[in-house]
N, C-alpha and C positions, 0 to 999 in steps of 0.2 A: 262402499265407497270403491270404486276400480277405475285402472287409468287404463287408456289407451293409446300410445306416444310414439307419432312418426318422427324417428328419428335422422339430423343431417350425417349422422356417424355412427360406423358400427357399434354395438353394444361393443365387441372386442377390440377397441382402441382406446387410444390413451384417455384417461378420465377427464370428462371436459363440464359445459354445461348443462347439457341433457342425462348425460349420469348423473350429475349431482342434482339436479331436477328430480326423478324420480324417486333415486333414494328417500328426500326431502318429504315425496308424496307421503311413500311408505311409511315412514316413520311419524311423519303428522296425523295421517289416515289410518294406519295398518293394512292399507289396500294393497290389492295386487294390481298388478302392472303387465300389460302386453305389450314389448316394446318392440316396432317395427322396423326392421333395417333399413336404410336407403338402398336405393336402386340405382342405376344409370341413369343421372337424368339430362346429358347432353353426348354431343357426338366424341368420339376418344379423340385424345390429344395428344401428343409425342410426349408430354411432359408426362404423363400417366404410366408411361414405361421406363422412361430417363428417372426418376422420382424413386427416394431410398425410403421405404416404410419400417419401421419395427412390427411385426408379425404380432402383437398382442401390445395391451398395454398391462398384461403381470399379472399379477394378483389380482388388482382391481377389477378385471373385466370378468373374473369367474362370475357364472349365472347363478344369483341368489334363489332361495326356493320359492319366493315371491314374486317372480320373474318370468315372462315366457320370452323368447326372443320368436321373431317370425323373419324370416327371410324371403323377400319378393323378388320375382322373376323378372325378367323386364329387357327389351330392346332399346338399346341406347338412343332412341329419336324422339325425345320429348318434347323438344323444339318444333315441331313438326306436327300440324293441327289434327292429324287423324291417329296418331301415340295413342290416346286414351283407349281408342278403338283396338289396336292390334297387341298392347299393352293387357286391356281390361280382359283377355282371352289368357291371361297367364298371371291373374290374379285371384284364381279361385280358392287356392287355397288362404291365401290373406282373409277374402270375405267370407270363408269356414271359419278361419279361427277369431275374425271378428264376431261373429254371431253367436259364437259360441260361447266367448268370453264376456260381450256385453250384458248389462241388464238396465233396471231405471236408475241406476245411481252412477253408471259409468261416464267418465270424463274424457271427452277427444281432446288431444294437446297434440299441436303442428309444429315442427322443429323447421321446416322450411317448405316452402308452396311448393306441391307437386300436383301432379293431375291427380293419383293414387288421394292425396286429401281431398281434392275436391269430390272426389267418389265417395269418400267415406263420409263427408260434409252431407252429401245429398240422400243420406239414408236416416237422417233427422230422427235418431232416436236416442241420441246423448242428453243427460241430463244440463250439460254444459261444455263449453269449449273454449279452446285459446291458442292463439299465433305465438311461439316465441320469436320474435325477429332479434337475431343475433347479428345477422351482418346485411348490409345493403347486395341483396342478393342478386337485384338485375345489373349491378355493377362489374359482376365477374364475368358477365355475359357480353357479346356484341350486335350489334345488328338488329335484326329480326329475333335472333333468340334472347335477346334484350328484353325488348318489347314485348314477346310470349311470355316472358317470367316476371315482368311488373305488372301485365295484367291477372297473370296468375293469381299474384302476390295480391292483389287488389280484390278478386272475387273472395279468395280466402277472406281477409279480413272483414269483406262485408258479411259474411257469412258465421265468425265467429262469436262469441258472447264476450271475450275480454282479447286486449292485444298487451304482450308484454313487451316492452323495449331495453335492450342489453346496454343501449348509451341513450345522451340526450337529444345526440343528433337526430338517431332513427326516431325517437320518441317525436320531435319535429316533424321529420318528415312525413309520418305517418298517423300524426293528431287528429287531421280532420278526417279519415278514414273511418274511423270508427268511435264511440261515444265513452267506453271505457278503455282507457292506455293508461298502463303502469307504468314506469323508468322502476327497472330491477337489474342494476348494475352488475357486473361481473365480480367473480370472488375467488377465495380460495379453499380447498380443503383442509382446516384448520387442525383438523384432527388427524389428519394423514400425513401430515409436515415432519421431516424430522426435528430432533427435540431444539427449542430454543436455543440457541449462542448464546456463549458466556459474555458475549463479548469479544468484539473482532477485534484482535490486534496482529499487527503484522511487521515480522522483523525487517531491519533496515535495509538489510541487505538480501530480502526477499522480492521476487520479480513479482510486482502489482499484475493481475489477472481480472483482465476486463471480459464477460463472458454473456451469451447470447444462447438461448434453447427455446429452438422451434422452427416452424418451417420456413424456409428459405424460399421464396417467389418470385411474383413481379413486382411487390409490394418492398421489396428489400432494397434498400439505397445500399448498394457497392459502394459509391464514391463518398459518401458520408464514412465509411469505416474502413476504407482506405486511406482518407485524409486525418482519421482520429490514429490508425496507425501509423502513417508516416510521421505526424505529430508525437507521438509518443512511443517511440522505438524501444524503450526501455519496459515498457508492458506488452504481456501476451494477450491477445485477444481470439478466444474460445467460442468457436460461432458451431454449435450442436445440432442437429435437425436435418430432417430430408432435404433434399435440392430438387426446386423444379424448374430452376433457370442454372446455365450453363455462367459461371464463374468468370470475372477478367483474373489478370494476372495478378496477384496478390504479394502486398511487402510479406518481409521472412516473420512476421511478428504476428501474421493472422494465421490459424490452425482451422481447417475445416476437418470436422470430426461429424461421425455417422449417428443416423437417432438412436435414442434410446429408451426401454419403457419408462413409464411416467415416475415408479420410484425411482429406479436409475438417477432419470436426470434431474429429479429434486437434489439426489445428492451431490450430485456434480455442480449444481447452483450454489450449494450450502460452501463451496470451494472458490466460488468466485470470489473478487474484492470489489467488483462495481457490476452490477447488471447492466445490461443495454437492451435498448430495442430502438432500433437504424429503418423505421419505417418511411418510405416517402408519401410526402403530403399529396393524395390524388381522391378523387370521386371514391376509390376503393377504399382507403383506410378512413376516411371521414368520419364514419360513424362505428370503428372499431374503439372500444373496450378492452385493451389487451389482459387478457388472464395473468402472462408473465409478470406484469408490475403488482398485483397482489401476492404474486408468489415471491418476488423478488423479496419483498418489501418484507414480507412476513418470515422470512429467512433473515433478517437484518441487514439488506445490504442496501447500500444507496443505485439511486437508477440514474445511468446516462440515457436520453429519451430524443428523438427527435419528436418537434412539436406538432403530431398529427391527433386527428378523433377527440377523444377524450382525455388525451397527455397533453392536449396543448391547455386543458384548463386545469393543468397540476403545476403551475408555472412557482407559485407561493407554498408548495406543498412541502412538508419535510423530506429533505430524503431526495427529491425530483432536482434533477439538473438537464434545463433543456439547453440541447444545440440544432445550429444548423452550417451549415459548409465554412462560416464567416464567421465563427465562434473560435475565441480563442481556448484551443481544445487542451492547450498545455494547461492553462489556470482549472477548468471544470474539470477537468480530471485531478487534479490536488484536490479539487474543493470536495469530489466526491469521496475520494479516499481518505479524506482528514476525517468525514462524518460517521461516528461511531454510535449508533443508537442503544441506551440500554437496555437488557433483557423485560426489563418493567414495559418499556415502549412499544418492543416489540410485542408483546404479550398481549397487550391492547389493542396492537394493528389486527391480530391474527381473530380477535373475537371481534371487533368492530366489523371487520371483512370476511367474515364465515359465511359460505352458503346457507347454512340453518339462520343464520340471523338476517343474510340479504332478503332470503325467501319468504322469511316470517315479517319483514319490514312493508315486503311487496304486495303480502296477506295472500300469498299464494292459496288456494284451495282453502280459505276463511271464509267468511259468511255466505259467497257470494257462489259458494260450492259445498258449503256442508249440508248433506240430507238431514 
């Protein structure tokens, strides 16, 4: 069995859901993978120039012997109706690689709706296909581009064998478009996390650290973070990650830090006292199940979060504290700092929320895919 996977992120980036999915495929089937890196799918924006990104994901992005990476060439005009004709002239190398790689047991996996994905689906030479809906992709666009993306997504869903949804909101939004819809939430790379903490102990004179690791974009709630910082002036709030928006004037106890390779980011998280997820509630975030939630909890951290997407459903979960701008933030931070999960509970969380366990529960590449 083989897998051709059209990824929404490059192989040489932070290890994310797409990386974990193909690793699981190989461990489960021992099959080879042809990984197709993303190409520019929209017109360039100023944020593309201003953003800070680490050059690679470190050792996690080394290319294993069972995986081949293909980089499509493309002009960033995909919202335009003739983009497939223009870019199709540049996809000869991809088509050749696909034809050489595919056999009668090959699965086609799609991580983002693209014209290239539709081109490959039209080949009808795959034993099965799936679309892994990781985001509400149309919500990232506006006007005509949003309509084009929504139409492209519907066409792909109508042609694939299986639809995977990373959140309950995505499952609900897309379930009427496909017969086989499976909820497969996000998880964490339990086997590559730092060693289990022996128990979080903080000295009385030690300044508490509330930390965030991740992209800072239009969905980031600066007002909430500033309110949190001002109400807890004796804490430090560390924000680590690429900036896609210009930050407002910040209190003295908020520290902006550049992005880190994933392994270093995990070690930075392990030095937090509280993990922070301050996203706005919007159409864009309504379908999000943040991986950082799983990573924070798998490192034994309590989580302070706004009530967006899947986080809104975790109000009663152990170690989760939801806030908005009207919350008693001194009380919430105090409750979070007093939360000290045992190593046994953290180990259980890692096991229950590993990528292997998640994909296994979702029957990814199980009976419907096995040759």
